[in-house]
C-alpha positions in Angstrom: 124.4 60.1 109.0 125.7 59.8 105.3 124.6 61.7 102.3 123.4 58.5 100.9 121.5 57.4 103.8 119.9 60.9 104.2 119.0 60.8 100.5 117.4 57.3 100.9 115.0 58.3 103.6 111.2 58.7 102.7 109.6 62.2 102.7 107.4 61.2 105.7 110.8 60.0 107.8 113.4 62.7 106.3 114.2 65.8 108.1 112.8 68.7 106.0 115.3 70.4 104.0 115.6 73.6 102.4 118.2 74.4 99.8 120.0 71.4 100.9 120.2 72.1 104.5 118.7 70.0 107.4 115.5 71.7 108.9 116.1 71.0 112.4 114.7 67.4 112.2 111.2 68.6 111.5 108.9 66.0 110.2 107.6 67.0 106.9 104.5 64.8 107.6 104.0 66.9 110.7 104.6 70.3 108.7 101.9 69.1 106.1 99.4 68.2 108.6 99.9 71.6 110.4 99.8 73.7 107.2 96.9 72.0 106.1 94.8 71.6 109.1 95.1 75.4 109.8 93.9 76.5 106.5 91.0 73.9 106.4 89.8 75.4 109.9 90.1 79.1 109.0 88.8 78.5 105.6 85.8 76.8 107.0 85.2 79.8 109.3 85.4 81.9 106.1 83.0 79.8 103.9 80.3 79.1 106.6 79.8 83.0 106.4 79.5 83.0 102.5 77.0 80.1 102.6 75.0 81.7 105.3 75.0 85.1 103.2 73.7 83.3 100.5 70.8 81.6 102.2 69.7 83.3 105.5 71.6 86.5 106.6 69.5 88.8 104.2 66.4 87.9 106.2 68.0 87.6 109.7 70.0 91.0 109.4 68.2 92.8 106.7 64.4 92.0 106.9 63.2 95.7 105.9 64.9 95.6 102.3 63.5 94.2 99.1 64.9 90.8 98.1 67.3 92.0 95.7 68.8 94.8 98.0 68.7 92.4 101.0 70.8 89.9 99.0 73.1 92.8 98.0 73.4 94.0 101.7 74.1 90.3 102.7 76.7 90.1 100.1 78.2 93.5 101.0 78.9 92.4 104.8 80.6 89.3 103.0 82.8 91.5 101.0 83.9 93.7 104.0 86.2 90.5 105.3 88.0 90.8 101.8 88.5 94.6 102.3 90.2 93.8 105.8 92.2 90.9 104.4 95.1 93.1 103.1 95.4 95.0 106.5 95.6 91.4 108.0 98.5 90.7 105.6 100.3 93.7 106.6 99.8 93.5 110.4 100.5 89.7 110.6 103.1 89.8 107.8 105.0 92.6 109.8 105.3 90.2 112.9 105.7 87.1 110.4 108.7 88.6 108.9 110.0 90.0 112.1 109.2 87.6 114.9 108.5 84.4 113.0 106.0 82.3 111.3 104.7 79.9 113.9 103.6 82.5 116.4 101.7 84.6 114.0 99.7 81.7 112.8 98.5 80.8 116.1 97.4 84.5 116.8 95.5 84.6 113.2 93.8 81.2 114.0 92.6 82.5 117.5 91.2 85.7 115.9 89.5 84.0 112.8 88.1 81.4 115.0 86.7 83.6 117.8 85.3 86.1 115.6 83.5 83.5 113.7 82.1 81.8 116.6 80.8 85.2 117.8 78.6 85.4 114.7 76.6 82.5 115.8 75.9 84.2 119.2 74.8 87.6 117.4 71.1 88.4 117.6 69.3 89.3 114.6 67.7 92.7 113.5 64.5 91.5 115.3 66.1 91.6 118.7 68.9 94.3 118.6 67.7 96.6 115.6 70.5 98.5 113.6 72.9 97.3 115.9 72.8 93.6 114.9 73.9 94.6 111.2 76.6 96.7 112.5 78.0 94.1 114.8 77.9 91.6 112.1 79.9 93.8 109.9 82.5 94.4 112.8 82.8 90.7 113.3 83.3 89.9 109.5 85.9 92.7 109.4 87.9 90.8 112.2 87.3 87.4 110.4 89.2 89.3 107.3 92.0 90.4 109.4 92.6 86.9 110.9 92.4 85.3 107.3 94.8 87.8 105.8 97.4 86.7 108.1 96.6 83.0 107.6 97.3 81.9 104.1 100.7 83.3 103.9 102.1 81.8 107.2 100.4 78.5 106.2 102.3 78.4 102.9 105.6 79.5 104.1 105.2 76.7 106.8 105.3 74.2 104.2 107.5 75.7 101.6 110.1 77.0 103.7 110.4 73.4 105.4 110.4 71.3 102.3 113.2 70.3 99.8 113.4 72.6 96.6 112.5 69.7 94.3 109.2 69.1 96.3 108.0 72.7 97.3 105.1 72.2 95.1 104.1 68.9 96.7 104.3 70.2 100.3 102.6 73.5 99.2 99.6 71.4 98.0 98.7 70.7 101.5 97.8 74.2 102.6 96.2 74.7 99.4 93.9 71.8 99.9 92.7 73.6 103.2 90.1 75.6 101.2 88.6 72.5 99.5 88.1 70.6 102.6 87.0 73.9 104.6 84.5 74.4 101.8 83.4 70.7 101.8 83.1 70.7 105.7 81.1 74.2 105.6 78.7 73.0 102.9 78.2 69.6 104.5 77.2 70.9 107.9 74.8 73.2 106.4 73.5 70.4 104.2 72.9 68.2 107.3 71.0 71.0 109.0 69.0 71.9 106.2 68.0 68.3 106.0 67.4 67.6 109.5 65.6 70.8 110.5 62.5 72.6 108.9 62.5 75.9 107.3 61.6 77.8 110.4 64.0 76.1 112.7 66.8 76.5 110.3 66.4 80.1 109.8 65.7 80.7 113.7 68.7 79.0 115.2 70.1 76.1 112.8 72.4 78.4 110.7 74.1 79.5 114.0 75.4 76.0 114.7 78.2 75.8 112.1 79.4 79.2 113.6 79.1 77.8 117.1 81.4 74.6 116.0 84.3 77.0 115.6 85.0 77.1 119.3 85.8 73.4 118.9 87.8 73.7 115.6 90.0 76.5 117.0 91.3 74.3 120.0 92.1 71.3 117.5 94.1 74.0 115.3 96.0 75.2 118.3 97.0 71.8 119.5 98.4 71.0 116.2 100.3 74.3 115.6 101.8 74.8 118.9 103.9 71.4 118.0 105.8 72.8 115.1 108.9 74.6 115.1 109.9 77.9 113.5 111.1 77.7 109.6 114.6 76.9 109.0 114.7 79.6 106.2 113.6 82.4 108.8 115.7 81.0 111.3 118.7 81.8 109.2 117.1 85.3 108.6 117.0 85.8 112.5 120.6 84.5 113.2 122.0 86.8 110.5 120.0 89.7 111.9 118.6 90.4 108.5 114.9 90.7 109.5 113.3 93.8 107.7 112.2 96.8 109.9 108.9 97.4 108.0 108.4 94.6 105.6 105.3 96.0 103.8 107.2 99.1 102.9 110.0 97.1 101.6 108.0 95.0 99.6 106.2 98.0 97.9 109.9 99.5 97.4 111.5 96.5 96.2 108.9 94.0 94.8 106.1 96.3 93.4 106.0 94.4 90.0 105.9 91.2 91.6 103.3 92.3 94.1 100.9 93.7 91.5 101.1 91.0 88.8 100.9 88.2 91.3 97.8 89.9 93.0 96.3 90.1 89.2 97.5 86.3 88.7 94.9 85.5 91.8 91.9 87.2 90.8 90.4 84.5 88.5 90.9 81.9 91.4 88.9 84.0 93.6 86.4 85.2 91.1 85.7 81.7 89.9 85.3 80.3 93.3 83.1 83.1 94.7 80.9 83.0 91.6 80.6 79.5 91.4 79.7 78.9 94.9 78.4 81.8 96.9 76.7 83.5 93.8 75.5 80.4 92.3 74.1 79.1 95.5 72.0 82.3 95.7 71.1 82.6 92.0 69.8 78.8 91.8 67.9 78.8 94.9 66.5 82.2 94.5 66.1 82.8 90.7 66.0 79.3 89.2 63.8 77.9 92.1 66.1 75.0 93.1 65.8 73.6 96.7 68.2 74.7 99.3 69.1 71.0 99.9 69.7 70.2 96.3 72.0 73.0 95.7 74.0 72.2 98.9 74.5 68.6 98.0 75.7 69.7 94.4 78.1 71.9 96.0 79.4 69.0 98.1 80.2 67.2 94.7 81.8 70.1 93.1 84.2 70.2 95.9 85.9 67.2 94.9 86.5 68.9 91.5 88.3 71.6 93.5 90.3 69.3 95.5 91.1 67.2 92.5 92.3 70.3 90.4 94.3 71.7 93.3 96.2 68.5 94.0 96.8 67.7 90.4 98.4 71.2 89.4 100.3 71.6 92.8 101.9 68.2 92.6 102.6 68.7 88.9 104.1 72.1 89.3 107.6 70.7 90.6 108.1 69.0 87.2 106.0 71.2 84.9 106.5 74.5 86.3 104.3 76.8 88.2 103.6 79.7 85.6 102.6 76.9 82.9 100.1 75.5 85.2 98.7 78.5 86.4 98.4 79.7 82.5 96.8 76.6 81.5 94.2 77.1 84.3 93.5 80.5 83.2 92.9 79.6 79.7 90.5 76.8 80.6 88.6 79.2 83.2 88.1 81.8 80.3 86.5 79.0 78.2 84.4 77.6 81.1 83.2 81.0 82.0 80.9 80.9 78.8 79.7 77.3 79.6 78.9 77.7 83.4 75.7 79.7 83.2 74.1 77.9 80.2 74.7 74.5 82.2 73.1 76.0 85.4 70.0 77.6 83.5 68.8 74.1 82.5 67.9 73.3 86.1 69.1 69.7 85.7 71.0 68.7 88.8 73.6 66.7 87.0 74.4 69.6 84.4 74.4 71.9 87.3 77.1 69.9 89.3 79.1 69.7 86.1 78.9 73.5 85.6 80.0 74.3 89.1 82.5 71.4 89.3 84.1 72.3 86.1 84.5 75.7 87.3 86.1 74.7 90.7 88.5 72.5 88.7 89.8 75.4 86.8 89.9 77.4 89.7 92.0 74.6 91.5 94.4 74.4 88.5 95.3 78.2 89.2 95.0 78.0 93.0 97.3 74.8 93.6 100.6 75.9 92.2 100.2 79.5 93.8 101.0 77.8 97.2 104.7 77.8 96.1 104.7 80.3 93.4 103.8 83.4 95.5 106.5 82.5 98.2 109.0 82.1 95.6 108.6 85.5 94.0 109.7 87.3 97.3 112.7 87.2 99.4 112.8 85.6 102.7 113.0 88.7 104.7 109.6 90.1 103.4 108.2 86.9 102.2 105.4 86.5 104.7 104.4 90.2 103.7 104.7 89.7 100.0 102.9 86.7 99.6 100.3 87.5 101.8 99.6 90.8 100.3 99.5 89.5 96.6 97.3 86.9 97.8 94.7 89.0 99.5 94.9 91.9 97.1 93.8 89.3 94.5 91.1 88.4 96.8 89.7 92.1 97.1 89.8 92.3 93.2 88.5 89.0 92.6 86.5 87.6 95.4 85.0 90.7 97.2 83.2 92.0 94.3 82.2 88.9 92.3 79.0 88.2 94.3 78.1 91.9 94.0 78.8 92.3 90.4 77.3 88.9 89.3 74.2 90.0 91.1 73.8 93.3 89.3 74.7 91.8 85.9 72.2 89.1 86.0 69.5 91.4 87.0 70.2 93.9 84.4 71.7 91.6 81.4 70.8 88.3 82.3 73.0 85.0 83.4 75.2 85.1 80.3 76.8 88.3 81.1 77.9 86.8 84.3 79.7 84.1 82.4 81.3 86.9 80.3 82.4 88.4 83.6 84.2 85.3 84.7 86.1 85.1 81.4 87.3 88.7 81.5 88.9 88.0 85.1 90.5 85.0 83.7 91.9 87.1 80.7 93.2 89.6 83.3 94.9 87.0 85.3 96.4 85.5 82.1 98.2 88.5 81.0 99.3 89.2 84.5 101.1 85.8 84.9 102.5 86.0 81.3 104.5 89.1 82.7 106.0 86.9 85.5 108.9 84.4 85.5 109.0 80.8 86.4 110.3 80.2 90.0 110.3 76.5 90.5 114.4 76.7 90.4 114.9 79.6 92.7 116.4 79.2 95.9 114.7 80.5 99.0 117.0 83.2 100.2 
């Protein structure tokens, strides 16, 4: 086939290219679907836990504590997975940088999905006593390890198959996974909450979303097993250039990129888990808004997240990743001061605007990160480097956000939580200012 004919092909039909080389005839459409569906399923698994933690886990597993401490205990089990995610990045990143992206993604999907489903089978405190919350923490830890290996592999699957000028576009697909996963998780809870009375929902209804993970794992495996290894990593293997200990090499050769890019992710995580998990708990518990209403408003807010993610990710190929991430951080700093005044009105339209605006700002930061983080690291340690940066940002921004927000609101009122969000945005802004633009880089 001539160069002109190849260039005339559409993105869906053309063989994927990386740095101008054909990627073994892999369909970019297939790559996009595989990277998207895997992250959507795994983030569905992750988010149903957050929704359950805000609504029911405090009573199911910590009934002997007072309401505030039970909520904190529930959010603490939620935070356990964030602590485990960097470990998952090291473990899965090690094999992803030495064996291959594809096989590691299959393993991460299995671990995440099965541990999630087991939460749905776990008896509560009334049946197993102290063993129930201990096993809940163990399953949550396994969830975190699985998700720690997921995002980096999915992003690399898209980025390392894509042409250089379209890496932002194809990285948009795994970045949309969280939006769709959150929408599905919230939607399932909303349907169950609408169909069941409160006693049935708290008794067994909340378990249904977890048990659905058995089915979703099968779908994800079917799609991912059809994808070939990325051409960039195939070259690394052919040249026998795979790193012996990728995590150590990242710390030795890329410490600056690792720490600053992790800092850049703080606002994305902080915004998301404040606007969803914490605000759901705050609105239902403190403002007295019904569970169904808040779940419905969260569904609307998901659309803002998807819009911000897609808009920024696809524009980053032309405007640059760094510029859009900086713009999103500035918007987030402003919106942090608006979020809780809107919530405290108690008016559904303004609550939807507050949460939706926060998630839109998060999407503007998050969308370009799908290409930006992989581009910061060399091919031989890219899985470990991008995953570690992504998940360290999760520890700093996502794990503690609901806990800090709960304490701040209890002590100083809701306005203090907004200032906390703005402070996280300022930290991310400063970190990204210290990093370079990457869209013109070759993936070597």
